[in-house]
N, C-alpha and C positions, 0 to 999 in steps of 0.2 A: 166973327170968323177971321177978320183981319188981325185981331189981337192974337189969335191962336197960331196963325202963320208966323207972326213975328216971334212968338215964343219958341217955335221950332227952329227957326233959322239963327237964333242968337248964338248958340254954342259954336257954329261954324266960323265965326269971326274972332274967336278967342285967341289971344297972343301968348298965353302962358308957356306952352311947349317950346315955341321958338325962343323965348327968352332964356329958357333953361339950357338949350343948346348953345346959345350965344355966351352964356355965363361959363359953361364948361370949356368952350373953345378959348375964351378969354383967360380962364385960369391956366389952361395948358400953355398958352402963349406966354403968360407971365412966368410959368415955371421954366420954359425953354430959355427965355431971356435971362432969368435969374441964373440958370445953369451956365449960359454963355458968359455972363458977367463974372460968375464965380470961378470959372475954369482957370484963369491965370493964377488965382489965389490958391487953387488946389494943385497946380503943377508941381511945385517944389515938395510939398508933403508926399504926394504920390511918387515923385522921383526917388525920394529917400526910402520910402517904403518898398518900392519895386527893386531898387538896388540891393537892399538888405535881404529881400526875399530870394532873389536870384542867387546871391552868395550863400544863403542858408541851404539851398538845395544842392549846390555844386560842391564837389570834393576835389582838391588838387588844383583848382582854378579860381581866379578872382575876377569879378565883373566890375567895371567902372562905367557909370551912366551919368554923363554930365548934364543931359537935358531930357525933359519929357514934355510933350504937348498933348493935352486932353482936348478932344473935339466933340462936345456933346451933341451938336447938331447932326453929325454923320455917325454918331456912336462909334468913334474910332479914337485911337491914340497913336502917337508917334514917339519913338525912342530916338534920341539924337546923340550921335557920337559914341555909341556903345563900344566898349573894348573888352576883350577877354584875354587874360594873361595866365600862363602856366606858372604856378608858384615856384617850381624848381628852377625854371629859366624864364623870368618875367619879361625880359627884353630880347627881341621885340614882341609886341602882342601877337598872340596866335590869331586873333580875329579882331577886325575893326569894321564898324558899320557907320556909314555917313548918316543914314536914316532908315529906320524900320517902321513902317506904317501898318497897323492892323485895324480892321473895321468890319462891320456887318456887311455880308454879301446880300445886297438888296434884291437882286434878281431871284435868288434862291427862295426868298419869302413867298414868291408866287407859287412855289411848290410846297408851301407851308413848312419849310426847313429853315432853321436858324443856324447859319454857319458864317464863317468869316473869310475875308481876303487878307493876304499879306503881300506887301511890296517892300523889297529890300533894295535900297539904292547904294551903289558903290561899295559892296562888301570887299574886304581884303583879308584873305586867309593866308597866313604865313607860317611855315613849319621849317625848322632846320634840323640838322642831324642830332644836335644835343637834346632837343625837345623830344625827338622820336625815341632816343635811347632812354631818356627819363621816363617816358610813358611806358615803354616796354618793361622797365625795371620796377614799375609801380605794381604793388600787389593787388590793387583794386582795378578790375577790368574797366575799359573805357565805357562800356555800356552800363556800368553800375555807378557812374559818377553823377547821376541826377540830371542828365540833360533833358529828358522828357518832362520831368516835373518842373524844371526851370522854364522850359518853353511854355508849358501850360499855365504857369503863374503869370506870364506876360499878358495873356488874353484867354479868358475861360472858354471861348467858343472853339469848335473844331474848324481848321482851315480847309476851305474848299478850292481856293485858287491861290497860287503862289507865283510871284514874279520876282526875278532877280535881274537887275540891270547894271551894266558897267562893272561887273565883278572881276576879281583877279585872284589867282591861286599861285603861290610860290613855294617851292621846296628848294632849300639850299643845302647841298652837300659840300660843294666847292664854291666859295663866294664869287669866284671869277666866272663861274658858269651856272647861274641859277636856272632851275626848271620853272618856267612860268607859263600859265594860261592867263590871258588877258582878254578884255572886251567880252566877258562872259555874259550871255543873255540866256536866261532860263524861264520857261513858261510852262506851268502845269495847271490844268483846270479840271473841274468836276471831280476833285479828289475824294469828296465824300459821297460820290455816286448819286448826286441828286437826280441825274438822268442817266440810267444805265440799264443794260440788259444782262442778266446773269450769264456767266461763262464767257464774257467778252472782256476787252480792255477798254473800259469806258472813259479813261482819263487821258486826253491828249497831252503829249510831252514833247517839248521842243528845246534844243540846246544849240547855241552857237558860241564859238570861242576862237581866239587866235592862239596858236600853239608856238611857243618859243619865238615870238615876234612875227615870223614870216609865214607860218603854217596856219591852216584853217581846220577846225573840227566842227562837224555837223552831225547832229543826232536828231532824228525824227522818228517818233514812235508813239506808243500809248501804254498805259499802265492800269492796273487794278490795285490801288493802294490799300484797299480793304480786304484783299484776298487772304485766306488763311492756309497754312500757318505763316506764310511770308508774302509780302507784296509781290505781284506778278508784273512783268514788263516785257514788251516786245519792241525792239528799236532797230532801225537802220542807221549804221554809223559810217561816215566817210571822213577820211583824212587826206589833206591835199597840201603838198609842199612843206611837210614837217621836217625841220633840220634835226637829224639824229645826234649830231655831235654834242648837243647840249645835255644829252643823257650820259655822257662819258663818265662823270664822277660816280654815278650809281653803279656802273659796271666795274669800277676799280675793285670793288669788294669781291668780285668773282674772278679777278685776275685777267680781265679783258680790257684792252686798250682800244678805244674807238675814236675815229676822227672822220669828218666829212659825212656824207650820206644824206639823201633826201627821200622821204617816204610819202608814197601815195597809196591809199588802200580804201577798200569798202567791204562791208560785211554786215552781219546781223547778230544780235544778242537777244536771247529769249530766256527768261527765268519764270517758271511756273511751278509753284510748290517747291519740292526738293529737286526738280528737274532743271538742268541748265544746259543750254546749247549755244556755243560760240561758233559761228560760221564765217570764216574769212574767204570771201569769193576771189578777191584779187588784191595783190600787194606788190608794189614795185619799189625797190631801193636802188638809187643811182649814186655812184661815186663814193661808196663806203670803203673805209679802211678799218679792218678789225684784226687785232692780234691777241693771241693768248700769250701772256707774259709768265714764263716759268720762273719761280722763285723758291728755291729749296727751303729758305727760312720760313716761308708761309705755306709751304706745300701741305703740311698737316692740316692747317685750318681750311685751306682751299679744298683739300680732299674731303674733309668733313662736309663742307657746304655742297660740294659736287655730289657726294654720296646721298645727302638729303634730297637734292634735286633729282638724282637718279631714282631714288626710292619713291618719291612722289610721282615721277613719270611712269614708273612701273605700275603703281597703284591706280593711276588714271586709265590704264589700258583696259578697255571694255567695261569701264565703270558705268553701271546702268543709269545713274542720275546725272552724269556729266558727259557731254559730247563735244569734242573739238574737231572741227573739219577745216582743212585748208585746200581750196581748189587749186590755186596757183600763186606761188610766191617767186618773184624773180629778183636777183641781184645783178645789176649791170655796172660795168666799169669798176669792179670791186678789186680790192687787194686784201688777201686773207693770209695771215702768217702766224708764225711761232717765234717769239723773242726769248732769248736766254741771255740775261745780263749778269750771270753768275759764273761765266767762264772767262778765260783769258786767251784770245779776245772774246767779247760778246758777239752775238750774231743774230740775224733775223733770216729765217727761212720762210719764203712766201710765194704765193701765186699772184701774179699781176694780170691785169686785163681780164679778170675773171667774170665769166657769165654763168650764173647759177640759176637753175630752175628746180623748184620743189613742187611736185604735182600730186594731187589726190592723197594728201596726208590726213590721217584720222587716228584717233585713239581707239576706234572700234574696228575690229577685224572684219566685220561685215561690209565695211566700205570698200574692201579689196586692197590691192597692192599699191603702195605709194612709191614715188620715184624721186630721186635726187640726181641731178646731172650738173657737172661742172666742166667748163672749158676755160683754159687760161694758159699762162706761161710760167713755169717754175723759174724763179730768180730772174724774171724778165727775159728768159731765154728759151727754155725747153717747152715745146708744145705739149700740153697736158690735157688729158681727158679722164674724167671720173664719172662713174655711174653707180648708183645703188638703188636697189628695190627692196621693199620690206613690207611685212604685214604685222601690225601691232597685235600683240598677244601677251597677256599678263604672265602666263605660265611659260610659254616658249615662243619668243618672237622668231620670225623667219626673215633672214637678211642675206642678200647676195650683193657683192660689191666687186668692182674691178677698177684698176688704175693703170693708165699708160702715160709715161713721161718719156719724151724722145729728145735726145741730143741737146741736153743742157750744157752750156759752157761751164766747165768745172771751175774756171777761175772765179766765177761769181760765188762759189761755195768755199773759198779759201778760209774764211773765218771759221766755218763749221769744221773743216778738216783740221785746222790748226788747234781748235779748242778741244776736239775729241780724239785726234790721232797724232798730233804733234808735227804735222807736215803741211805744206801747201803745194800747189801746182802752178805751172805756167802755161799749161795747155792740156786739152783733153775734153771729151764729151761724155756726158753721163745720161744713161737712160734707165728707166725703172718700170717694172711690170709686176702686177700682183692681181690675184683673184682670191677672194675669201667668201666662204659660205658658212652660214650659221643656221642650223636647223635642229630641233629637238635638243637644244642645249649644247650641241657639238659644233666646234669651229674647225674647219678644214680649209687649207689653201696653200699658197706658195708666195714667196717674195723673191724677185729676181732683179738685182741691180746689174747694169751692164756698163763697162767702161771702154772707151775707144780713144786711141791717139794720146795716151796719157804721157805727160812730160812733167815729172815731179821736181827735177833738179836743174836749177839755173844759177850759176855762180854770180852772174851780174845782179839778179834780183835778190839773192840771198847775201850780198856783201854785208859784212858786219856781224854775221851770225857765227856761233862757235863751231869748232871743227867737228864736234860730236853730232851736231845737227846736220852738217854737210854730209857726213858719212851715212847717217840714218836715211836722209832723203835720197841720197845716191843709191843706197841699197834697195829701197822700195822701188824706185824708178827702174833700176837695173833688172830686178826680179820680174817686174811686170813686163818689161820688154822681152825677156827670155821666153815667157809663156804666152805672148800674144799669138792669136791665130792669124790666118792669112789676111783677114780684113782688119787687122790691128785692133781686135776687141778682146777684152777679158771679162769674165762674168762669174758670179756665184749664184747659187739658187738656194734659198732657205725654205724649208717646209714648215708651215705654221699649223699647229694643231693644239687642241685643248678643249676644255669645257667652260661655258659661260656661267654655269650654275655651280661652280666650285664653292664648297662651304668655307674654304680657307681664304678665298679672295672675293672682294666685292666686284661688281660689274665695272666700276670705274678703275679699280686696280688692274683688272684684266685688260681693259682698253689701254691703260697707260703702259703696261708691260708689252702689249702688242706693238704699240708705236715704238717704244724704246728698243725692244729686241729686233723688230723687223727693220727699223730704219737705222738707228744708231749702231746696233750690233751686227747689221748685215751690210748696209750701204757704205757707211764710213770705213769700216775695216775691209770692205769688199776688195779694195786694192790689194791688201795683204792676202786675203783669202784666195783671190784669183792668182796671185803670184805663187802661192804655195799649192795651187791645184786643189783647194779644200772646198768641199761642199758641206755647208753647215745646216743642221736641222734645228729649228727654234721651237721650243715648247713654251707655250704661253705661261708666264709666271715663274720661269726658271732662268738661271744664268746661262749664257751660251756655252760656257765650259762644261756644264752639266747636261747639255742637251744631247739628244740622240744623234 
């Protein structure tokens, strides 16, 4: 019986299965050690192969990859010193990366998902005007140049987490004033929706950056990168202390001259499918100087750009897939003006110490009436108030506007008078009143300039001018004096009427003619109109001589 028991127990002490596991583990360890030892030898062939593959996929751009590090133990690789150059303008590089590391996302393996992580260290994105022009002129669209295939060739797995640290983006229009975002930190996780609930934004998104050296940009939100037909995102955005004058070179193209100004703002952006919503809750701009620079030599091109902007603005009205809302925008300590450098002399007409409020503005009529209010001083002198209310409508916008300007020192406007009427003044006060109404395509209103205590002729100020100029200025001043009423005031009133939907004139042409006729053809010659007792009616889009 003892021998039987011994026979039964013998198999329990066998060592063969344990030896098999040991041999398997040993073989695996040897393979890992061999891979680690061989990795440095594989780096250069892999580098050459990857550089060639990237360039094979890209069109119009060339990649340079100085270094590659294969890491078998972590199943990752690192690209070192990668640069991307536009073939049309290779210097400077469009993109430079200090290091890009891609590897298996080990935590996702717990959910039986094989995805990757990417970390990009110190990327530098650089774009200048010449590169933008070359890209726009290229017949191949930017999305068709093989970017996605090139990225997939770097690492075959889908990326689930992406981190960017110490990044920078620079756009140069004027080399003296580059537009730069620095200290960029971006983190996006759960991109492949390893853990997600349908109908939500499962992927946290976080962005931090310095704007133009002193400003800060903060974006906190979430996304669904796998949503169809387009990725979906919801993000809160905040801007703090952003200096706007760095954007001045970009505005030169639309005849705007900007200096100063600091922006603080917060709002929300949401994109879901074809639907887009931009909601600016609050924005404050302090210390801004903004001028429209009139240049007849480029007026045609500027008009074309303005017309495209106007057309796009009209098309956005009540656009069902796009919503733009502004709760409150405020300009404080602003200077807003018009510059004409093509007259002799040139001049600047401006409002100083301007406080502007824009409230409840939307491209959807359902949001109700929006408001614009301005208080300031015309030419640093005349107390000025402007208000405007409007309802956005693609077919027929509804606009009411009124302006009051009181007791402007006319000597501050001498360059304007000299440029357009050939005389100047040594004394006098100017006031201006207007109300305009736009409804159902019909514009109605009036323009009333008022002049008081006008003194046009002063032989001491005009010493050195010709006799003809003396006689002209004397005649203007004398006729104005003859027709002044008891409180030493003269005035003209111009009736403004027309249609904003005229097929012969674009909306921007109508606006320009309104300003030209109502201001330059009523205010500046108002001295002469008052002297002759003339009341002029201005019809939008016509010359004053042909008006009713």
